[in-house]
KOLNUDO-527037 format. One record per residue: residue in three letters; y, x negated, z of N, C-alpha, C in turn. Coordinates in steps of 0.05 Angstrom, whole numbers, plus 5000, padded with zeros to 4 digits. Last residue first. Example, Ala and Ser with C-alpha at 12.3 -4.5 7.8 and 13.67 -1.06 7.14 Angstrom:
2
SER495547435142497947275143500147425157
ALA488647365156491047545156493447365156
***
This chain:
581
GLN440566927176441867077155443367317169
TYR440066237196440266527206441566677185
LEU436265637209437565847192437666077203
PHE436765007226436165247235437665457222
VAL434164337212436064557206435064797218
ASN432263747204433163887228435064117224
ASP431563537152429463697164430463877190
GLY437863567109435663427126433763617141
HIS441263807078442163727106440163617121
LEU438863897029441963857030442563727057
ALA433464027035434263827014437363727018
LYS434064417077432664157083433563927063
ALA436064857045437564737069436764467075
LYS432064907007434664836997436164707023
THR427665077042427264847026430164747013
THR429965537063429265337080428865067065
ALA430465877018433265787034432265517052
GLU425265967009427065836988429665747001
ALA423966257053422466017047424165827026
GLU427166717049427666497073426066227066
ASN429666836983428266887005428466637026
ARG433366676944431766916939430466996963
ALA439566386968436966376961435866666959
VAL444465946988444166206974441266196961
VAL446665677052445365667026444665947013
TYR452465407087450465627079448865537053
VAL456865257136454965147120452865367112
ALA459965417177461165447146459365337126
SER457465797231457465567212458765627188
GLY459166297252459266047268458865807252
GLY457366717222459666567211460366317229
LYS454266897253453266817230455266587219
GLY456966937312457466757289455166717270
THR456267317349458767217351458966997326
GLY451067527356452967707340455667577339
SER446967227375448067397395450267567381
ARG445866897331444067127334445167297358
ALA449566487342449666647317447966897319
VAL447366277390450266387387450366567362
ASP442566057370442566317393445166427394
LEU444465677333442965887325443066097343
ALA446765307376448365427354446965687342
ALA441665167399444065327417445965427394
GLN438764907360437665187373440165307385
ASP442864577308440964627334440864867341
SER445864687265444764407266442764417292
HIS445065227214445965117241444364857248
VAL446765557156445365337168446665217192
TYR445966197139447466027148446065787162
TRP443566467077442966377101444766137111
VAL444167037033445566807043444166697068
PRO443767567002441667337006442467067012
ILE446168097032446967877019444867647023
ARG442268687032443368457047443568227029
HIS444369277004442969057000443968837019
GLY444069767063445069667035443369417030
TRP446369847128444870007106445969887077
TRP449669547155446669487158445269647134
LEU455869267136454069477139451269387142
GLN461169047112459968977138458269227146
ARG460468807048460969067064459368987091
SER462768446994461768457019462368707034
ILE465568426944462668576943461468566972
CYS471368476914470268376940467568556942
TRP473268176851472168406864470468326892
ASP479567996825476667926833475768146852
ARG482668446779482768246803479968216812
ILE485368566715483368576734483768366757
ASN488768666674490168646698487768656721
GLU485768716631487568526630489068486654
LEU482769186641481668926643483268696642
TRP486669616639484869566661483669266663
ARG488669546586490569556610488969476636
PHE483969576554485469336553487269316582
TRP482770146563480569916565482269646568
THR487470406546486670416576484670206581
PRO487370276492489470186510488870186541
GLU482770556477482670306476484970176496
MET482871126471482571016497482670736501
PHE483071276418485571276433485271176464
GLN477671296404479071036399481771036414
PRO473171556452475271586426476671336426
LEU470070936445470271196434471371406454
ILE469870296424470970486449471470736432
GLU465269826407466770066396467570226419
LEU464369166404464469376423466069566414
SER465568856356462468866368462169066385
GLY471068836349469269066338466569066345
ASP474368476368472868366343471068586335
ARG476268756413477968696392476768626365
ALA471968796445473169076437475168996411
ALA471168286456468968466443469968706432
GLU475268146487475168046462472768186446
CYS474668466532476768506517476368416488
ALA470068206552470168496545472568576529
ALA471867706563469667736544469568046534
ALA475667786603476667686578474567706556
ALA472067986640474168176634475068086605
MET469267516654468067746642469667946629
ALA473567166674471867116647470667336634
GLN474667476718476867396698475467356673
CYS472067576763471967796741473467686718
ASN467967356809470167256793470267436768
VAL466567706869465667666842468467566826
TRP465967486935467367546914465967526885
TRP465367537004463767486979465267626956
GLN469767317057468067507044466967387019
PRO473167217115471267097096469367267082
LYS478967607118476667577124474967367106
LEU484967877140483867647131481067607140
MET486768547121485968377140484468097128
PRO490469097112489968867100489168647121
GLU487869707133489169457144488569257127
ILE488770407116487670137114489269917124
VAL487770957161489670797146488370497142
ASP482171387146483871167167485671027151
LYS478771667118481571777118483471587139
SER473771527107474171577134476971717137
ARG473471477051471271567066471971697094
SER478071257028477171477017474771617033
CYS482870997072480270987065479071277055
LEU489570987046487671117066484671027052
GLY496070687039493270677036491270807053
LEU502170947023500370917044497370907035
ARG508070756990505470876984503670757009
MET514770977009512470797009510070937001
PRO521771007027519571137010517270897009
ASN524070987090523370817068521070927052
ASP529371117135527471237118526770997096
ALA530470657190531470807167528870917150
LYS532270417253530370527235531870657214
GLY534569857294534870107285532370187264
ARG534369387323536769427307536669687293
TYR532869037383531869277362534569337351
LEU533568667422533268587396532868787377
GLY533868767478536468767463536068657435
ALA529268867503530168567505532768567487
ALA528369367497529069307522530269007523
ASP527169377440529369517449530269407478
LEU522169137442524568997429527069117436
ALA519469537469519769277484521869097467
ALA519469927434520369967461521269687471
ILE516269697394518969777386520969817414
ILE511569587419513069357410516069447403
ALA509670107429510369927449511969707444
ARG508870297378511170427393511870257417
ARG504869917363507369977346509770077362
ALA500970047399502269767401504869787385
THR498870487377500170527403501970247407
PHE497270287332499270437326500670497352
ARG492469937349494769837335497470007332
LYS490969997417490670097392493070037375
MET491169417461492369667452491169747423
GLY489168917473487469137479488569397470
THR495668617487492568607483491068827491
PHE500768687504499968857484496768837476
LYS502268357547503668637546502068817525
ASP499667867547499068087572499968357563
GLY498067787478499167687505498167917524
GLY496567887426498468037438499567987466
GLU492867547411495467477403497667667417
GLU488167757426489567577446492067477436
ASN489168367386487268167398489167997418
VAL489669047386490968797387489268617400
LEU484269377350485969347374487269097373
GLY481069477305483769587302485369537330
ASP476069297303476569587308479069677310
GLU476568767292475768927272475869227277
THR483468607323480368597321479268757297
LEU489568297297487968537302484668437304
MET492567857282493067947307491468227314
ASN491567217254490667507254491167637283
VAL495566767219494966897249494267167246
PHE495866227188494866487182493966607212
ASP501565807177499365877196498366167188
LEU503265587107503465677136501165727151
ASN504365327058502165227079502865297105
HIS506965597020508465427039506765297062
ARG503365846987505465676976506765516996
LYS500466157025498965967013501165766999
GLY504566507047503266307065501866107051
THR505366767001507466617008506366427025
MET500667066997501266876974503466696984
PHE500967377043498567187042499566967022
ASP505567677034505767487052503667267053
ASN502968036997505267856986505667637006
PRO499068267032498168137007500567916996
ASP498568197101500068307080499568127052
HIS496267897143496268197143497868317119
ALA496867377147494267467150493867767149
PRO502167237139500567167119497667317121
THR507767527148505267527164503167507146
ILE514667417154512367327138509667347157
LYS520667757142518667667160516067627147
VAL526367607107523867767105521767647125
ALA533367747091531267587107528567737109
GLY536368117072535767877053534067687068
THR537468557098539168347107538468097090
GLY536268997042536368967069538168717077
PHE536468646982535068856997535368787024
SER538568266956540068496956538868706975
MET535367826952537767786968538968066974
ASP528467816958530667976943532867966959
VAL523667356962525967486972527667626954
LEU519167126930518867336947521267506955
GLU521366726900519666906887519067166904
ALA524566386930525666546912523966776898
ASP524666206995522766286974524066486954
VAL524965767052526465897029524565957005
ILE523965907123523165787095525065937076
ILE524465807188525865977168525465817140
PRO518465797233520565667214521865867195
ILE517765957300517566097270519265947253
ARG514065847356516465727337515765817311
ARG512066367402511566207377514066067363
GLY513166647445514166427446513566247421
ASN511167157448509166987455510366677451
PHE515867487444513567567464511667367468
PRO519567307407520667397435518467457455
HIS519266697376517966957376518567077407
THR525166407351522966417374522066697374
VAL526566007293527166257311524666267331
PHE528965397261526865577277528065797291
LYS530765127198531165147225528865357234
GLY530465117143528964897155528764947188
HIS536865387136534365287119533065067138
VAL541665497156539165557175536865467159
ALA545865487122546165317145543465317162
THR544665897085544565617075544565437100
TYR544966467093542866317108543065997100
ARG548966637056548766747087546966567106
PRO548066517006549866337022550166417054
ASP542066456974543666626996545566507013
ASP538566146947541466186936543366396954
PRO533466186966535165936969537865926960
HIS532766737013533166646984534466386985
VAL527966697069530566747056530766637028
ALA522666857114523766737091526766857079
VAL519866637171522266837161522866717136
ALA512966597195515466487182517466747177
THR509066827222509266547226511366417208
ASP507167407258508867277244508966997246
GLY503767737291502467517273504367387255
LEU506768097313505167917333503567717314
MET508568427275510468177285508867997301
THR505468877266504668607256506468367262
GLU508169267288506169157306505168867292
PRO511769487250512669317269510269177284
ARG511769567189509269547207510169367228
THR515669547159514469827158511969817177
THR521369137177518869177168517769467170
ALA526568637175526068927173522668947167
VAL530968207210528668247192528068537195
VAL536267757225535068037228533068107207
ILE537267247269536767337240535167577242
GLU542566977312540067107305539867177276
GLY545766567360545866727338542866847334
GLY545666137397547866177384547766357361
GLY539365747395541365927407543865957388
SER535665487369537865297383539865477398
GLU532565877351531465717372533765557386
TYR535366517345534866217334534266057358
PRO531867137352534166947363533266667352
TYR530667637307529367387318531767237326
ALA531268327311532568077311530767887319
PHE529268897269529768767296530468467291
SER528469537238529569277239529969147269
TRP523269917202524569837231526069567230
ILE522470427158522770147160524570097187
ALA517970967145520470867159520270577157
GLY513171167130515271227113518071137123
PHE510171427195510071267169512571317151
GLU508271537256510271527239509871307216
VAL502371857280503671617276505571657253
PRO500172357333501072297309502872007305
GLY495072117385497772287373498472187346
ASP492071587383492971787407495471897396
GLN486971537334489171447347490371647366
GLY482571687307481771517326484571457343
PRO485471807244483071827259483071627284
VAL491872037249490571797240488171817256
ASP496972477225494872437243493172237233
MET503972287217501472377207499172337226
GLU510772377206508672367226506072447213
LYS515272057164513672277169511572207186
ALA520971827127519471807154517972077158
GLY519971917056521471797080519771827104
GLU516272027017518971997010520871887032
LEU509971737003511971877021514771787018
ASP503771816973506471756970508271916990
VAL497571536988499171756995502071686992
HIS491571326958494271276964495871526968
ASP484771096975486571326964489571256974
VAL480270626958482770676974484270896961
GLU476270456928475470646950477570696971
ILE478170096893477770366882476570566904
ASP478269616924480769736915480170046909
SER472969676972474069566948476769726942
ILE472869497042472369677019473869576994
ALA469769237102471569197076470769387058
THR469069597162467769457140470369417120
LYS469169977205469069707211467969547187
LEU470970497199468370447193467370137198
ARG476070437223474170667233471270607225
CYS478470037197477869997226475970217236
CYS477569787136477370067149476569987178
TRP480969347098479469347122479869637133
ASN481368997043482169277050480269337074
VAL482668317054481068507044482268777054
LEU485267637038485767917048483468137037
ARG480267137045482167277032482567507046
ASN476066597044477466737064480066867054
ASP470666637000472966577008474566737025
ARG464766516956465666596984468666486989
TYR462866776893464066566911464466696939
VAL459766876828460366956859460966746877
LEU460066526788461566796785461766936810
GLY457766036785460566046797461866286794
GLU452266006777454165996753457166006758
SER450066116826449565856813451465816786
HIS451866636829453066436848452566146838
MET448766916792451566926789452766686807
ARG443366816813444066706788447166696786
VAL443967076863443366816864443766666837
PHE444867636847446667476863446467186862
ALA440467746814442967746801445167586819
GLU436367706854436467526830439167506817
LYS438068166888438167856896438367666875
VAL437768576851439968506861440468226870
ALA432068566843433868516821436468456830
LYS430368696895429368426882431368326861
SER432069216896433169006914432468746905
LEU428969436856431669426852433069226870
MET423769376882424169256857427369246853
ASP424669676931423969406931424869286904
ASP430470136930427170086923427169796923
MET435370276934434370116954431170036953
THR436570606892437570386893436770166913
PHE430770926866432670946888433970646889
ARG428171256809428671016822430571096845
GLU422971496766424871566784425471326802
ARG419271516725421171286728423271306746
SER417172046719415371806728416771556732
TRP420972346700421072336730419072116738
ASP425472306652422672206659422272166687
LEU429372906644428972646656425872556659
SER432573346620430073236608429772966615
SER434473836665435273576655432773456644
GLY435274396682433574336655433774046648
LEU437374476729439274446707437874426680
ARG433374436761434374696757436474706736
ARG433073896764430774056748431774346742
LEU437473786798437273666768434973816751
GLN435774006843438174106830438174036799
ASN431673686860430973956853433174066836
PHE434573186864432473246842431873506840
ILE437573356911438673286890436973326863
LYS433473386951435373656944436773596917
GLY431472946968429973096947431673336937
GLY434172747010434472626986433372786963
TYR432972907062435473027049435472967017
ALA428572617081428772897089430873067070
GLU429572127065426872257055427272567060
LYS433972007094433672007062431872147051
TRP432171977148434472167140434472187105
GLU428771537142427671847148429672027139
PHE432571177128430271217109429271467117
VAL434871127179436571207156434671307133
ARG431170987216432371257221433771327191
GLU429770467197428170657195428970937197
LEU434870237210434670247181432070437177
PHE434970227265436670387253435970437223
LYS430469857270430070127282432070297266
GLU433369377251430869497239430169797245
ARG438069337284438069337252435569497245
GLY438569727345438069467330437769557301
LEU440070147376437670147366436769897352
ASP445370037393443270067414440370067402
HIS447469987344447469727359445369747384
ARG448370497330446670347312445770097329
THR448770897394449970747368447670567358
LEU447171547419446371267415448271167391
GLY446672087432448671917448448271637441
GLU443372427403442372237423444072067439
GLU446972757373444472827381443172687405
ARG451572457358451672717368449272827378
GLN449771917347451771967369451672257382
LEU446572037302445371937326447071987349
LYS450572287270448372427276446772317302
LYS453771837262454772067270452572247281
GLU449871507233451071427255452471637272
VAL449171807187446671747204448071687231
VAL454071787160453072037167450672007188
SER454771267152456771397171455471667178
GLN450771107119450770997146452671137166
THR452571397075450071477087449971347118
ALA457671167061457471467066455071507084
ILE456470607050458270697073457770987083
GLY452070647013452170507036453770617058
ALA448570956970451371036985452170917010
HIS443870926943443970936970446570996985
ASP443171396886444871136896444471166928
THR437771586845439771616866440971376880
GLY435171776783435371626805437571696824
PRO431971746718433271876738433471686761
VAL433071586650431971476676433571626697
TRP430971796588432971836608432071776634
LEU429471616522428771586554431371626569
ALA426771746458428771746478427971746506
GLU425271516402423671486426425971486447
TYR428171956352428471716369426271766391
GLY428672396319426672186315426671976331
SER432272796336432872656312430872436307
MET430372986383429873156361430673006334
ARG432472556414429772596414428672786391
ARG437672646407436772416397433672406398
TRP438273136434439073106405437872866394
ARG437173016487435473176471435873196438
VAL441172676498438572566495436572776482
ILE445772996493445472756479442472656476
THR444573396533445073466503444473226485
ASP444273086579441973216569442373296542
GLN449872916583447872706577445372856566
ILE451873446590452773286567450673096563
SER449673576639449073736615449673596590
ASN451773186671448873146664448273356644
THR457473346673456573076658453673076653
LEU456773856695458073856672457073586657
ALA454273786745453273966727454173916700
HIS457773436769455173366762453773536741
GLY461973836778462473576763459673446751
ILE459874196812460274266782460674026769
HIS455073756851457273976848457774016818
LEU449273606889450573626865452873846864
ALA449773386955448773576935450273526910
GLY449072766992449573026990448273176968
THR447272216996448072427018448472687016
VAL445971946950443772096965444572266987
ASN450272026898449671926924447772126938
PRO447271966828448772096848448271996878
PRO447571456780446071576803447771716824
PRO447771616716449471496738448771636766
ILE441771526685443371696700445571576718
VAL441171116630440771126658442371346670
ILE438571186565440671186583439471216611
VAL435870956500435470966531437970986545
PHE432371006445435071096457434271106487
LYS429270626393429470706420432270796427
PRO425770876331427870726346428470836373
LYS418470846335421170996328423270816342
LYS413770606345415370496324417970606320
SER411470556412412370726388413970566368
GLY409470336461408870206436409670386412
GLU409270966494409470676494408570556470
THR413771506486410971406478410971096481
PRO417271776542417271656516414371556512
LYS417672416570416372146573416472006547
PHE418272946569420772776574419772476573
TYR413373206561415173206539417773026542
GLY409073276598409973016593412272976570
GLU406873736615406073636587407273376580
LYS409773806664406873746664405673636638
GLU415073886644414473636661411773576659
TRP414574366616415474126600414473906618
TRP413074656662410874646637411874396621
GLU417274706691414774616704412774516681
TYR420774936658421274656664418774546676
TRP418875476648418875286624419174986635
GLY418975836691416475716683416675496662
ALA424876166681422376156696420076026682
GLU429076286646428476006653425675956668
VAL428976836639429076626613427876376621
GLY429677016691427077066675426976886650
ARG434276786707431776776724429176806709
PRO438076996673437376726671435076666686
ASN437577556634437577496661436477196662
TYR440278016587439477726593439677666624
ALA436978656580439278456586438678206593
LYS431778816569434078946552436478766554
ALA426578336562428878486577430778606559
MET420178366535422878276532424778466546
PRO414278216571416078416558418878286556
VAL409677736557412077786575413777976562
LYS406077596521405177766545407477846561
SER408577316487407677546476406277736497
LEU410276876515412177096511411077316497
ASP407076536560406276656536408476876533
LYS408775926586409576196590409176346562
TYR403975456607405775576585406375896591
THR404375216675402575336652404875456630
GLY407075046717405974846700404474966678
SER405775606757407275366754405775136740
PRO404076196726403475996745404975746738
THR408876746719407476516704406776306721
ALA411677096747408877096755407376856740
LEU416677116724416376986752413076936756
ALA415577446681416377156677416177016703
ALA414277926707412177776686412877506685
GLU419078066730416878006750414677866731
LEU422678076687422977896708420677836723
ALA420178596663420278326650420678086667
ALA420978936703418078896696417878596680
ARG426378986703424978896728422078796718
ASP427379216652428278936660426878826685
GLU424879686656423779516638424679226645
ASP427879956698424779896702423579676683
ASP434079616703432479876699429679776702
ASP437979226708436879316732434879556727
GLY440579036665438678866676437478986701
PRO446779396677445379186659443379076676
SER446280056704447379766709445779606693
LYS444180536704445280496681446580186681
LYS442380626758440480596735441580466708
LYS447580746779445880496787443680436763
LYS448781246757450081026752448880746759
LYS444381536780444581516753446781266744
ASP445481466835443381386825443481346794
GLU450481776830450481516839448081366830
LYS448282286818450282176804450581846805
LYS445682396865444282366841445982216817
SER449182376907447182176904445982156877
GLY453182786918453582616893451482376894
ASP451483066961451283186935451783016910
GLY451682927011449482796995449582896969
SER456082977042453883197043451383087027
ALA459482577029458382607054456082767059
GLU460982726976459482476981458082507008
LYS463683176989461483216971459482946976
ALA468082977014466383157029463783187013
LYS470482626977469082507001467182717015
LYS471683076939469782836933468482706953
ALA475583326972473383466961470883286953
VAL479482956974478183056998475683176993
ASP481382906922479782686936478382736960
ALA483183396912480583306897478983076910
GLU487483396943485383606943482783516934
LEU490382996924489382976950487183176953
LEU491783216872489682946872488782926900
LYS494683656887492283716874490483436873
ALA499083416911497483556927494783616915
LYS501183136866500182966890498183146907
LYS502683586835500683416825499383246846
ALA506883776867504483956863502083796854
GLU510383366865509183426896506583616889
LEU511883426812510683166823509183236850
LYS514383956814511583906795510383636802
ALA518583836843516584046853513684026837
MET521483466814520283406840518383566849
LYS522783796771520883566767519883486795
ALA526084186798523784276787521684046778
ALA530283836811528783976831525884076821
ASP532083696764531183486780529283626801
ALA534184196743532084046729530683826748
VAL538084266781536084456781533684326765
LEU541783866770540583856796537884056798
LYS542883976718541683706724540183736753
ALA546284406728543684466714541884206717
ALA550284206760548884416770546184436753
LYS552783906718551483776743549783976756
LYS554584276682552484056674550983936697
ALA558284576712555984696703553884516696
ALA562084116722560584246744558084416735
LYS563884056670562383846681560683966708
ALA566284546659564084456641562284256655
ASP570784526697568284746696566084656682
ASP573584116675572284086703569884296707
ASP575284286627573384076627571984046656
GLY578884676642576384776627574284556628
GLY582984376667581384586685578884666670
GLY585284136625583984016643581984166661
ALA587584576593585084416583583784256602
GLY591484686629589584896623587184776613
GLY594984246628593584306651591484506647
ALA596984266574595384036584593784096606
GLY599784726578597484696557595784486567
GLY603884566612601984756618599584776602
GLY606584206580605484116605603384326615
LYS608284506539606384266533604984206559
GLN612184846565609384946552607484736546
THR615984506581614384646601611584736590
SER617884316533616484126552614784266570
***
């Protein structure tokens, strides 16, 4: 056993020697590799220093010149070709036999001269009286306020391709150019310019003078778009150029309004609109952007004093008129409680059976607020099962107010200040300042019940980024129901073909859920609604002219011009009438 042990010990010592030798060899190899790497780095550094020194002394200039000459489109022949192309007189044919061909493609040289010649020769104008089949499209008019972007370049290139293809296929093709007056955007730009440069508002100038300033601005900046379209090579018939505020188009708008009103397709109604307090105008649904909030978040709002919290729901109590209890409601807009005219509960909710038809008292203005039952609006499982109703400031509450014949109390001015409904405490406050003040006042009165996160969609004006206020306004609307139904039927019976076909469901989804379209805008720049309000005496007319009441009269006539309006008004109301538009 001693021999075996000794043998094992001897074998272990030999293994250790071999490992040590292998490790030493690896260290030598690593050291050699590192030395080689350091030598390579030193060589590269030396070469770099030498190169920089050479460049600094000027010895590398010939090599750089050689590289420069080799860059595409920049040798003598290419420069000569470009200069020859650019030398073509505007509106004359570019004779390629006299213009040397460049080695490399240069769009400036290729495009130079052609468009002016095409336009002068009238190649984009259709021949009057031609027997060829007709193909006509109108350019979707870009807003006169700005410049074309990549999206315009894409869509106009597609339109140009289609028009040129039709023209080459034997059609008498016409593509009509024009620009849109962009009512809200243009008025906003000019108003800001007036305020910035002259310290004036449009009201300081008056309607006519202000419109003169807008037309001046349009003339100064509107031509940029047409120059861009020419640079794109768009085959438009410029002899038919139109602007949506041209007299001819304004006449067409008035005619359409008068006819549609006579057919019941245009009507006036006092309904909720998307109101922008910043621009002081109603806007359509498609002019509202939406922001999704997961919970409470502070956001900056134009014209407000500091950040405003959204994505939260605040709870407070209304005390019963008879005493002995309260009913707790919740809202995402505490400031609107100044316009509350009811509290709704579900008819089957046993918690509130005893208070059906009873009243609560508004803590700030003393208004008697009825407790109503409404199964359509109220979800018993949400919150306390009681809902505050503000018919003049919420779409769902508006419909509830109609069903129950509630009062419609507006608590805001057009510029977003609390009106007289705020009483001594809140009148004149900005709406979101009032939000904070009302929460504090409820807390002081012992009626505040807390706040919680509330995921929501916040509507913003796409122009001003102000928070949209649903506001009750007498406005003009287009009845879209019959037109939408006719458009759906046309697609179903094949008289209207939707291409590509997979877009048909989108067509039906949009039109089958259509809502009437608010076409009123509280602007000076735009098509003036051809409506004259009828007043019975000079005093009422003077009040209307002072700015407090075109709408001081609920009686109006729709007409193409003032003479026609006067004739209509006298036929309906006698000779003693005074009109104001």
